[in-house]
C-alpha positions as CSV (number, residue, x, y, z in Angstrom):
1,X,6.9,-19.5,18.5
2,X,6.2,-16.3,19.6
3,X,3.0,-14.3,19.4
4,X,3.0,-10.4,18.5
5,X,0.7,-8.2,16.6
6,X,0.7,-5.7,13.3
7,X,-1.9,-3.6,12.4
8,X,-2.0,-1.1,9.2
9,X,-4.8,-0.4,10.6
10,X,-7.9,-0.3,8.2
11,X,-11.2,1.1,9.4
12,X,-14.2,1.7,7.5
13,X,-13.7,5.7,6.0
14,X,-17.0,6.9,8.2
15,X,-16.1,5.8,11.5
16,X,-15.3,8.5,14.0
17,X,-11.6,9.4,13.9
18,X,-11.2,9.7,17.7
19,X,-13.1,6.1,18.4
20,X,-10.8,4.4,15.9
21,X,-7.5,5.6,17.6
22,X,-9.1,4.5,20.9
23,X,-9.9,0.9,19.6
24,X,-6.5,0.9,18.1
25,X,-4.9,1.6,21.3
26,X,-7.1,-0.5,23.1
27,X,-6.3,-3.4,20.9
28,X,-2.4,-3.1,21.9
29,X,-3.1,-2.6,25.6
30,X,-5.0,-6.0,25.3
31,X,-2.3,-7.7,23.8
32,X,0.0,-6.4,26.1
33,X,-2.0,-8.0,28.8
34,X,-2.4,-11.3,27.1
35,X,1.8,-11.7,26.7
36,X,2.0,-10.7,23.3
37,X,5.6,-10.3,22.8
38,X,5.6,-7.1,20.4
39,X,3.2,-5.2,18.6
40,X,3.9,-3.1,15.2
41,X,1.7,-0.2,14.0
42,X,1.6,0.8,10.3
43,X,1.4,4.5,8.9
44,X,-0.1,6.5,5.9
45,X,-0.5,10.2,5.4
46,X,-2.9,10.1,2.7
47,X,-5.6,7.5,3.2
48,X,-8.4,7.9,6.1
49,X,-9.1,4.2,6.1
50,X,-5.7,3.5,7.1
51,X,-5.9,6.5,9.6
52,X,-2.5,6.3,11.7
53,X,-0.4,9.2,10.3
54,X,2.5,8.6,12.4
55,X,3.6,5.5,14.2
56,X,6.1,7.0,16.3
57,X,3.4,9.5,17.7
58,X,1.3,6.5,18.2
59,X,3.6,4.3,19.8
60,X,4.6,7.2,22.3
61,X,1.2,7.8,23.6
62,X,1.5,3.7,24.5
63,X,4.8,4.1,26.2
64,X,3.5,4.9,29.8
65,X,0.3,2.4,29.7
66,X,2.1,-0.7,28.2
67,X,4.7,-2.9,30.5
68,X,6.3,-5.7,28.8
69,X,5.0,-5.3,25.3
70,X,7.7,-4.2,22.6
71,X,6.7,-1.6,20.3
72,X,7.4,-1.4,16.7
73,X,6.8,0.8,13.7
74,X,5.3,-1.1,11.1
75,X,6.6,0.7,8.9
76,X,8.3,4.4,8.8
77,X,7.9,4.9,5.3
78,X,11.6,6.6,5.0
79,X,11.5,8.1,1.4
80,X,8.6,10.5,2.7
81,X,11.0,12.1,5.6
82,X,14.1,13.7,6.4
83,X,16.8,11.4,7.9
84,X,17.8,13.8,10.4
85,X,14.3,14.1,11.7
86,X,13.7,10.3,11.4
87,X,17.2,9.7,13.1
88,X,16.3,11.9,16.4
89,X,12.5,11.0,16.1
90,X,13.2,7.4,16.5
91,X,16.5,8.0,19.2
92,X,13.9,9.6,21.5
93,X,11.2,7.0,21.1
94,X,13.7,4.4,21.7
95,X,14.5,6.3,24.9
96,X,11.0,6.9,26.1
97,X,10.4,3.2,25.8
98,X,13.7,2.4,27.4
99,X,14.8,0.2,24.6
100,X,11.3,-1.6,24.3
101,X,11.5,-0.6,20.6
102,X,11.8,-2.4,17.3
103,X,12.7,0.1,14.3
104,X,10.6,-1.1,11.2
105,X,11.3,0.5,7.7
106,X,10.0,0.4,4.4
107,X,9.9,2.5,1.0
108,X,6.1,2.7,1.7
109,X,3.5,1.0,-0.2
110,X,1.0,3.8,-0.9
111,X,0.9,5.4,-4.2
112,X,-0.9,8.6,-3.0
113,X,1.8,8.8,-0.1
114,X,4.5,8.9,-2.7
115,X,3.0,11.5,-4.9
116,X,2.1,14.1,-1.7
117,X,5.8,13.6,-0.8
118,X,6.9,14.3,-4.3
119,X,8.5,10.4,-4.7
120,X,5.7,9.2,-7.3
121,X,8.4,9.0,-10.2
122,X,11.5,8.6,-8.3
123,X,13.4,5.6,-7.6
124,X,12.0,5.0,-3.9
125,X,14.1,2.1,-3.1
126,X,17.4,3.8,-4.0
127,X,16.0,6.8,-1.8
128,X,15.1,4.6,0.9
129,X,18.4,2.7,1.4
130,X,19.8,6.4,1.1
131,X,18.1,7.6,4.0
132,X,18.7,4.5,6.3
133,X,22.2,5.1,5.3
134,X,21.9,8.8,6.7
135,X,20.0,7.4,10.0
136,X,22.9,5.1,10.8
137,X,25.6,7.5,10.3
138,X,24.3,10.1,12.5
139,X,23.4,7.6,15.2
140,X,26.9,6.0,15.0
141,X,29.0,9.1,13.7
142,X,30.4,12.2,15.4
143,X,29.2,15.9,14.7
144,X,29.2,17.6,12.3
145,X,28.0,14.9,10.4
146,X,29.1,15.8,6.7
147,X,27.0,13.2,5.2
148,X,26.7,13.6,1.5
149,X,23.9,11.9,-1.1
150,X,21.7,12.1,-3.9
151,X,18.6,13.3,-2.1
152,X,20.0,14.7,1.1
153,X,23.3,16.3,2.2
154,X,23.3,16.8,6.1
155,X,25.8,18.8,8.0
156,X,26.1,20.9,11.2
157,X,29.7,22.0,10.2
158,X,28.8,26.2,10.1
159,X,26.4,26.0,13.4
160,X,27.9,23.9,15.7
161,X,29.1,25.2,19.3
162,X,29.9,21.8,20.8
163,X,30.7,23.2,24.3
164,X,26.8,24.1,25.0
165,X,25.6,21.1,22.7
166,X,24.6,22.8,19.7
167,X,24.7,20.8,16.3
168,X,24.8,17.5,18.3
169,X,22.1,14.8,17.5
170,X,20.5,12.8,20.4
171,X,21.3,8.9,20.0
172,X,19.1,6.1,20.7
173,X,18.8,4.4,23.9
174,X,19.6,0.8,22.6
175,X,23.2,1.2,21.1
176,X,24.4,1.3,18.5
177,X,20.7,1.6,17.5
178,X,17.4,-0.4,17.7
179,X,17.1,-3.7,16.1
180,X,15.9,-3.0,12.3
181,X,13.3,-5.0,10.7
182,X,11.9,-4.3,6.9
183,X,8.6,-5.5,6.0
184,X,8.8,-7.6,2.6
185,X,5.8,-8.2,0.4
186,X,6.9,-9.2,-3.2
187,X,7.6,-12.9,-4.1
188,X,11.7,-13.3,-3.9
189,X,11.8,-9.6,-2.7
190,X,14.8,-7.8,-3.1
191,X,14.2,-6.2,0.0
192,X,14.7,-9.6,1.8
193,X,18.1,-10.0,0.3
194,X,19.2,-6.2,1.4
195,X,18.1,-6.8,4.9
196,X,19.7,-10.2,5.0
197,X,22.9,-8.4,4.0
198,X,22.5,-5.9,6.3
199,X,22.0,-8.1,9.2
200,X,18.4,-6.6,9.4
201,X,15.1,-8.7,10.1
202,X,12.2,-9.1,8.0
203,X,8.5,-9.2,8.4
204,X,6.5,-11.3,6.2
205,X,3.3,-9.4,4.9
206,X,-0.3,-11.0,6.0
207,X,-1.6,-10.6,2.5
208,X,0.2,-12.9,0.3
209,X,-0.3,-16.6,-0.6
210,X,2.0,-19.1,1.2
211,X,4.1,-20.0,-1.7
212,X,5.1,-16.4,-2.3
213,X,5.7,-15.9,1.8
214,X,8.0,-18.9,1.5
215,X,10.2,-17.3,-1.0
216,X,11.1,-14.4,1.4
217,X,12.8,-16.7,3.5
218,X,14.5,-18.7,0.8
219,X,15.6,-15.0,-0.4
220,X,16.9,-14.0,2.8
221,X,19.1,-17.2,3.6
222,X,20.3,-17.1,0.1
223,X,22.0,-13.3,0.6
224,X,23.0,-13.8,4.0
225,X,27.1,-14.1,4.7
226,X,26.0,-17.1,7.2
227,X,23.1,-19.5,8.0
228,X,20.3,-17.2,9.4
229,X,18.2,-17.8,12.5
230,X,14.7,-18.6,11.5
231,X,13.6,-17.8,15.1
232,X,14.4,-14.2,13.8
233,X,11.7,-14.4,11.0
234,X,8.5,-12.8,11.8
235,X,5.3,-13.7,9.7
236,X,2.1,-11.7,9.6
237,X,-1.3,-13.6,9.5
238,X,-4.8,-12.6,9.0
239,X,-6.8,-14.8,12.2
240,X,-10.0,-15.0,13.6
241,X,-10.5,-17.2,16.4
242,X,-14.1,-18.0,17.7
243,X,-15.7,-20.2,20.3
244,X,-17.9,-21.5,17.3
245,X,-17.9,-22.0,13.8
246,X,-21.3,-20.2,12.5
247,X,-19.3,-16.8,14.3
248,X,-16.3,-17.7,12.3
249,X,-18.3,-17.8,9.3
250,X,-20.1,-14.8,9.5
251,X,-17.6,-12.5,11.2
252,X,-14.6,-13.9,8.9
253,X,-16.3,-14.1,5.8
254,X,-20.1,-12.9,5.9
255,X,-21.0,-9.9,3.9
256,X,-20.6,-7.5,7.0
257,X,-17.4,-8.9,8.1
258,X,-14.3,-6.5,8.9
259,X,-12.3,-9.2,7.7
260,X,-14.2,-9.0,4.2
261,X,-13.8,-4.6,4.4
262,X,-10.0,-5.2,5.0
263,X,-9.2,-7.0,1.8
264,X,-11.9,-5.5,-0.3
265,X,-9.7,-2.1,0.4
266,X,-6.2,-3.7,0.5
267,X,-7.2,-5.9,-2.7
268,X,-8.9,-3.1,-4.7
269,X,-5.6,-0.7,-4.1
270,X,-2.8,-3.3,-4.6
271,X,-4.8,-4.6,-7.9
272,X,-5.2,-1.0,-8.9
273,X,-1.3,-0.4,-8.7
274,X,-0.3,-3.1,-10.6
275,X,0.4,-5.8,-7.8
276,X,-2.3,-8.3,-8.7
277,X,0.4,-10.9,-9.0
278,X,0.6,-11.0,-5.0
279,X,-2.7,-12.9,-5.0
280,X,-2.1,-15.4,-7.9
281,X,-1.0,-19.0,-7.6
282,X,-1.0,-18.8,-11.1
283,X,0.5,-15.5,-12.9
284,X,-1.6,-16.2,-16.0
285,X,-4.8,-15.3,-14.5
286,X,-6.4,-12.3,-15.5
287,X,-6.3,-9.7,-12.4
288,X,-10.2,-10.0,-12.8
289,X,-9.9,-13.4,-11.0
290,X,-8.6,-11.5,-7.9
291,X,-11.8,-11.0,-6.1
292,X,-12.7,-10.0,-2.4
293,X,-14.2,-13.6,-2.3
294,X,-11.1,-15.1,-3.4
295,X,-8.8,-13.3,-1.0
296,X,-10.8,-13.8,2.1
297,X,-11.3,-17.9,1.4
298,X,-7.4,-17.9,0.3
299,X,-5.7,-15.4,3.2
300,X,-7.9,-15.4,6.2
301,X,-7.5,-18.3,8.8
302,X,-10.8,-18.4,10.9
303,X,-12.6,-21.3,13.1
304,X,-12.3,-22.4,16.6
305,X,-9.4,-23.2,18.6
306,X,-8.6,-26.4,17.3
307,X,-9.2,-25.6,13.5
308,X,-7.1,-22.5,13.9
309,X,-4.3,-24.7,15.3
310,X,-4.8,-27.5,12.4
311,X,-4.7,-24.2,9.7
312,X,-1.8,-22.2,11.4
313,X,0.3,-25.8,11.5
314,X,-0.5,-26.6,7.7
315,X,0.5,-22.7,7.1
316,X,3.8,-23.6,8.9
317,X,4.2,-26.6,7.0
318,X,3.7,-24.6,3.5
319,X,6.5,-22.0,4.5
320,X,8.9,-23.4,7.0
321,X,9.8,-22.7,10.5
322,X,9.5,-19.3,11.7
323,X,10.0,-17.3,14.9
324,X,7.1,-15.2,15.4
325,X,3.4,-15.1,14.2
326,X,2.1,-11.6,13.8
327,X,-1.7,-11.6,14.7
328,X,-3.1,-9.2,12.0
329,X,-5.3,-6.5,14.0
330,X,-8.8,-5.9,12.0
331,X,-11.5,-3.0,12.7
332,X,-13.5,-3.9,15.6
333,X,-16.7,-4.1,13.9
334,X,-17.9,-6.1,17.1
335,X,-15.5,-5.5,20.1
336,X,-16.7,-8.5,21.8
337,X,-15.9,-10.8,18.9
338,X,-12.7,-9.1,18.6
339,X,-11.2,-9.1,22.1
340,X,-12.4,-12.8,22.4
341,X,-10.3,-13.5,19.3
342,X,-7.1,-12.1,20.6
343,X,-7.8,-14.0,24.1
344,X,-8.0,-17.4,22.4
345,X,-5.3,-16.7,20.1
346,X,-3.2,-16.2,23.3
347,X,-4.6,-18.4,26.2
348,X,-5.1,-21.4,23.9
349,X,-4.2,-21.6,20.2
350,X,-0.6,-20.4,20.4
351,X,0.1,-22.9,23.4
352,X,-1.3,-25.7,21.3
353,X,0.9,-24.5,18.4
354,X,3.9,-24.8,20.4
355,X,3.1,-28.5,21.8
356,X,2.6,-29.4,18.4
357,X,5.8,-27.9,17.5
358,X,7.8,-29.5,20.2
359,X,11.3,-28.6,21.6
360,X,14.0,-29.1,19.3
361,X,16.8,-31.4,20.4
362,X,20.7,-30.5,21.3
363,X,22.6,-30.1,17.9
364,X,19.6,-30.1,16.0
365,X,18.6,-27.4,13.4
366,X,16.6,-24.4,15.3
367,X,12.8,-24.8,15.6
368,X,10.4,-22.5,16.7
């Protein structure tokens, strides 16, 4: 099992923006030093708690100062942009990174972003798919493109001067395009099914009960034309590793915990948006049963190395094999504890998890 990194990120709104951006970049620099295989960064435009407004700009700032880690958008919210702008921006980023890039996409999940971009009352999934189709057509087609859709029509036919390069868009470094992954959230998500049909990968979000995470691969597998490789499945999880149990309880669950702040923010937003089902084992429970206390207790894995290894192996038993665990970045309320958690995760937890999983025998089903 590989170890990657995923951050939205979520900070207390009162924190200095310069400092939080430095902190978010520092976490990925540390992940690179520790051997994390990849790092995904989310984006939102209308939320000062989730303050990375353009994941491609953020990742470009990391290109010259990281060495091995693959960087991914987590995600570009396609309905909020124009396909030509997205296609060329991603092509340039993929080239700056010389292929050390994964293109994460989604319809977007923040209602205030939907509103500000005029998507609040539209079929965002339909618009997302049209945008993705146009992006792929730009990358694989020839100018003047002549793409016609419900939301966008794209052409350079009237202004193209091919002998000087005018009217021609750049292509990605990776051909025909970077690997594509979709973040999936809803139980039995149709986004997972669509990704399988198109040959894209999936990332299961970190804020779901294990029973709902399991349905993502079941849905993906059912929709795939052939038996997909479980090692391609990325699963995000909120994890804290500490040297002692007391620190784990206080920093992971206490009243000033950044993990509590994260789920207080996220839980409020999702419940208000009508998505409390994500947090309920029993759909019949009232929304009032979804509290910050229940969320952190159900969704945060925290403890010493041995305790976290045990909890991760139990989580894997519940959802099945997967290829990459994405460690979720949380506000560094205490930088020492945050850095130590990532160090312990990379240097002790993951080696122990992989020893426990073992190596598959020839001819057996793939294990990761």
